[in-house]
TILOVO-538039 format. One line per 5 residues: for each residue x, y, z of N, C-alpha, C, O, CB. Coordinates in Angstrom, 1 decimal, padded with zeros to 4 digits, m for minus. Glycine has a CB too. Example, Ala and Ser with C-alpha at 12.3 -4.5 7.8 and 13.67 -1.06 7.14 Angstrom:
// TILOVO-538039
013.2 m005.7 007.8 012.3 m004.5 007.8 013.2 m003.3 007.8 014.2 m003.3 008.5 011.3 m004.5 009.0; 012.8 m002.2 007.1 013.7 m001.1 007.1 012.9 000.0 007.9 013.4 001.1 008.0 014.1 m000.6 005.7
This chain:
// TILOVO-538039
001.3 m001.1 000.1 000.4 000.3 m000.1 001.0 001.3 m000.2 002.0 001.4 000.6 m000.5 000.6 001.0; 000.8 002.0 m000.9 001.4 003.4 m000.6 000.3 004.0 m000.7 m000.7 003.8 m001.4 002.5 004.0 m001.5; 000.7 005.4 000.6 m000.3 006.6 001.2 000.1 008.0 000.6 001.1 008.6 001.1 m000.1 006.7 002.9; m000.4 008.4 m000.2 000.0 010.1 m000.9 m000.1 010.9 000.3 m000.2 010.3 001.4 m001.3 010.8 m002.2; m000.1 012.2 000.1 m000.4 012.8 001.4 m001.9 013.2 002.0 m002.5 013.6 001.0 000.4 013.9 001.3
m002.5 013.2 002.8 m004.2 013.8 003.3 m004.3 014.8 002.8 m003.6 015.7 003.2 m004.6 014.2 004.8; m005.3 014.9 001.6 m005.6 015.8 001.5 m006.5 016.9 001.6 m006.6 018.1 001.1 m005.4 015.7 001.2; m007.6 015.5 002.8 m009.0 016.5 003.1 m008.9 015.6 004.7 m008.2 014.6 004.7 m011.1 016.2 001.7; m009.5 016.1 005.8 m009.7 015.3 006.8 m010.1 013.9 006.8 m011.3 013.7 006.4 m010.3 015.9 007.4; m009.6 013.1 007.1 m010.7 011.4 007.0 m010.3 011.0 005.8 m010.6 009.9 005.5 m012.6 011.2 007.0
m009.7 011.7 005.0 m010.0 010.8 003.7 m008.5 011.0 002.8 m008.0 012.1 002.5 m011.6 011.5 002.6; m008.0 009.7 002.6 m006.3 009.7 002.1 m006.2 008.7 000.7 m006.8 007.6 000.5 m005.1 008.8 003.5; m005.3 009.4 m000.4 m005.1 009.1 m001.5 m004.2 007.2 m000.9 m003.1 007.3 m000.4 m004.3 010.6 m002.3; m004.7 006.1 m001.0 m003.7 005.0 m001.3 m004.1 004.4 m002.6 m005.2 004.4 m003.1 m003.5 003.9 m000.2; m002.8 003.7 m003.0 m002.8 002.5 m003.8 m002.8 001.2 m003.2 m002.1 000.8 m002.4 m001.7 002.5 m004.6
m003.9 000.6 m003.8 m004.0 m000.9 m003.4 m003.5 m001.6 m004.1 m004.1 m001.8 m005.2 m005.0 m001.4 m003.2; m002.3 m002.5 m003.9 m001.7 m003.2 m005.0 m002.4 m004.7 m005.5 m002.7 m005.2 m004.4 m000.2 m003.3 m004.5; m002.8 m005.5 m006.5 m003.7 m006.7 m006.9 m003.6 m007.6 m005.5 m004.7 m007.9 m004.9 m003.0 m007.6 m008.3; m002.0 m008.0 m005.0 m002.0 m009.1 m004.1 m002.9 m008.6 m002.6 m003.4 m009.5 m001.8 m000.3 m009.4 m003.8; m003.0 m007.4 m002.4 m003.4 m006.5 m001.5 m004.7 m006.2 m001.2 m005.0 m005.7 m000.1 m002.8 m005.5 m001.7
m006.0 m006.6 m002.1 m007.2 m006.5 m002.3 m008.3 m006.1 m001.2 m009.1 m005.2 m000.9 m007.5 m007.6 m002.8; m007.5 m008.1 m000.6 m008.7 m008.4 000.5 m008.1 m007.8 001.7 m008.9 m008.1 002.6 m009.1 m010.1 000.8; m007.4 m007.1 002.1 m006.6 m006.2 003.0 m008.4 m004.8 003.0 m009.3 m004.7 003.8 m004.4 m005.5 001.9; m008.3 m004.5 002.1 m009.3 m003.6 001.7 m010.8 m003.5 001.6 m011.6 m002.6 001.8 m009.1 m003.4 000.9; m010.9 m004.9 001.1 m012.4 m005.7 001.1 m012.8 m004.4 m000.6 m013.7 m003.6 m000.5 m013.8 m005.5 003.1
m011.8 m004.4 m001.7 m012.2 m004.1 m002.5 m011.6 m005.2 m003.9 m010.7 m006.0 m003.8 m011.9 m002.7 m002.3; m012.3 m005.1 m005.0 m012.2 m006.4 m006.1 m011.2 m006.4 m007.1 m011.1 m007.4 m007.9 m013.4 m006.5 m006.9; m010.5 m005.4 m007.1 m009.5 m004.9 m007.9 m008.5 m003.7 m007.4 m008.8 m002.9 m006.5 m010.2 m004.5 m008.9; m007.0 m003.7 m008.2 m006.3 m003.0 m007.4 m006.3 m001.5 m008.1 m007.2 m001.4 m008.9 m005.1 m003.6 m007.2; m005.6 m000.5 m008.0 m005.9 000.4 m007.8 m006.1 001.9 m006.9 m006.4 001.9 m005.7 m006.2 m000.1 m008.0
m005.9 002.8 m007.5 m006.1 004.1 m006.5 m007.2 004.2 m005.9 m008.2 004.2 m006.6 m005.9 005.5 m007.1; m007.3 004.4 m004.2 m008.4 004.6 m003.8 m008.5 005.6 m002.8 m007.5 006.0 m002.2 m008.9 003.7 m003.5; m010.0 006.2 m002.2 m009.9 006.9 m000.8 m010.1 006.3 m000.2 m011.0 005.5 m000.6 m010.5 007.9 m000.4; m009.6 006.1 001.4 m009.6 005.3 002.4 m010.3 006.6 003.4 m010.0 007.8 003.2 m008.0 004.4 002.8; m011.0 006.2 004.3 m011.1 007.3 005.4 m009.5 006.5 006.9 m008.4 006.0 006.9 m013.5 007.3 006.1
m010.4 007.0 007.6 m009.4 006.6 008.7 m009.4 005.5 009.5 m008.5 005.2 010.3 m009.5 007.5 009.7; m010.6 004.6 009.0 m010.3 003.2 009.6 m010.0 002.1 008.1 m010.6 001.0 007.8 m012.0 002.7 010.8; m008.9 002.7 007.3 m008.4 002.2 006.6 m009.8 001.5 005.4 m009.6 000.5 004.7 m007.5 001.5 007.5; m011.0 002.2 005.3 m011.9 001.5 004.6 m011.8 002.2 003.5 m011.5 003.4 003.6 m013.1 001.3 005.2; m012.3 001.4 001.8 m011.9 002.5 000.6 m013.5 002.4 000.5 m014.4 001.5 000.6 m010.7 002.0 m001.0
m013.3 004.2 000.3 m014.6 005.2 000.3 m014.5 005.5 m001.3 m015.6 005.1 m001.8 m014.5 006.8 001.4; m014.0 005.9 m002.0 m014.4 006.0 m003.3 m013.1 005.0 m004.2 m012.0 004.6 m003.8 m014.5 007.7 m003.7; m013.6 004.8 m005.0 m012.3 004.0 m005.8 m012.9 002.8 m006.7 m014.0 002.4 m006.5 m011.2 003.2 m004.6; m012.2 002.3 m007.8 m010.8 002.3 m007.9 m010.4 003.1 m009.3 m010.8 002.9 m010.5 m010.3 000.8 m007.8; m009.5 004.2 m008.9 m009.1 005.1 m010.0 m007.8 004.8 m010.5 m007.0 004.2 m009.8 m009.0 006.5 m009.6
m007.6 005.1 m012.1 m006.4 005.0 m012.8 m005.1 005.8 m012.1 m003.9 005.4 m012.1 m006.8 005.5 m014.1; m005.6 006.7 m011.7 m004.4 007.7 m011.4 m004.2 008.3 m010.2 m005.3 008.5 m009.6 m004.4 008.8 m012.3; m003.0 008.8 m009.3 m003.1 009.2 m008.4 m004.2 010.5 m008.4 m005.0 010.8 m007.5 m002.0 009.2 m008.0; m003.9 011.1 m009.7 m004.4 012.5 m009.8 m006.0 012.5 m009.0 m006.4 013.2 m008.1 m004.5 012.9 m011.7; m006.5 011.6 m009.8 m008.1 011.6 m010.7 m008.3 011.0 m008.9 m009.3 011.6 m008.4 m008.7 010.1 m012.7
m007.7 010.1 m008.2 m008.5 010.2 m006.8 m008.1 011.5 m005.8 m008.9 012.0 m005.0 m008.1 008.8 m006.0; m007.2 011.8 m006.0 m007.5 013.2 m005.6 m008.4 013.9 m005.6 m009.1 014.5 m004.6 m006.9 013.9 m006.0; m008.6 014.0 m007.1 m009.8 014.7 m007.2 m010.8 014.8 m006.6 m011.3 015.6 m005.8 m010.3 014.5 m008.0; m011.3 012.8 m007.3 m012.5 012.9 m006.5 m012.6 013.1 m004.9 m013.7 013.4 m004.5 m013.1 011.8 m006.8; m011.7 013.0 m004.2 m011.2 013.6 m002.7 m012.0 015.0 m003.0 m013.2 015.3 m002.7 m009.2 013.9 m002.5
m011.0 015.6 m003.5 m011.7 017.5 m003.4 m013.3 017.6 m003.5 m014.1 018.1 m002.7 m011.0 018.7 m005.2; m013.5 017.1 m004.6 m014.8 017.2 m005.2 m016.3 016.8 m004.1 m017.3 017.4 m003.9 m014.8 016.2 m006.7; m015.9 015.4 m003.3 m016.6 014.9 m002.1 m016.0 015.7 m001.2 m017.0 016.2 m000.6 m016.3 013.4 m001.8; m015.0 016.2 m000.9 m015.1 017.6 000.4 m015.9 018.6 m000.3 m016.8 019.1 000.3 m013.3 018.5 001.0; m015.8 019.0 m001.4 m016.5 020.3 m002.3 m018.0 020.1 m001.6 m018.4 020.9 m000.7 m016.5 020.1 m004.3
m018.5 019.2 m002.0 m019.9 018.5 m001.9 m020.5 018.5 m000.2 m021.6 018.5 000.2 m019.6 016.8 m002.4; m019.8 018.5 000.3 m019.9 017.7 001.9 m019.9 019.4 002.8 m020.7 019.7 003.7 m018.0 016.2 002.3; m019.0 020.1 002.5 m018.9 021.3 002.9 m019.1 022.8 001.7 m018.3 023.3 001.0 m017.6 021.1 003.5; m020.8 023.1 002.0 m020.9 024.2 001.2 m020.1 025.3 001.3 m019.6 025.6 002.4 m021.9 024.5 001.2; m019.9 026.2 000.1 m019.4 027.2 000.4 m019.8 028.3 000.7 m021.0 028.4 000.3 m018.8 027.3 m000.2
m019.5 029.5 001.3 m020.6 030.8 002.2 m021.1 031.5 000.9 m022.1 032.1 000.9 m019.5 032.2 003.6; m020.4 031.5 m000.3 m021.1 031.9 m001.8 m022.5 031.0 m001.7 m023.6 031.5 m001.5 m019.8 031.4 m003.3; m022.5 029.9 m001.9 m023.4 028.8 m002.0 m024.5 029.4 m000.6 m025.5 030.0 m001.1 m022.4 027.2 m001.9; m024.6 029.4 000.0 m025.1 029.9 001.4 m025.5 031.0 001.3 m026.6 031.1 001.8 m024.2 030.0 002.4; m024.9 032.4 000.9 m025.5 033.7 000.4 m026.3 033.5 m000.4 m027.5 033.9 m000.1 m024.6 034.6 m000.2
m026.1 032.8 m001.7 m027.0 033.1 m002.8 m028.5 032.4 m002.2 m029.5 033.0 m002.4 m026.3 032.5 m004.3; m028.4 031.3 m001.7 m029.5 030.6 m001.2 m030.8 031.6 m000.2 m032.0 031.5 m000.2 m028.8 029.4 m000.4; m029.9 032.2 000.5 m030.7 033.5 001.8 m031.2 034.4 000.8 m031.9 035.2 001.4 m029.6 034.4 003.1; m031.2 034.8 m000.7 m030.8 035.6 m001.1 m032.2 035.7 m002.2 m032.9 036.7 m002.4 m029.4 035.3 m001.3; m032.3 034.3 m002.6 m033.9 033.7 m002.9 m034.6 033.9 m002.3 m035.7 033.4 m002.6 m034.2 032.6 m002.9
């Protein structure tokens, strides 16, 4: 397993080799976003960049921006 730098609290990009899929309870090797308990949450992805983008997208959806909240209050 190769862990990248933590990109958001609670999720990290991890490369799971084919011979370690059983450790993460996934069906194939690749890049996955895993939580603090090493449970695969997103994936598999072909590259670290693709996995990191998915982690950032998920974080953006989970945390609404102040601009979005302000627009909702105006309508």
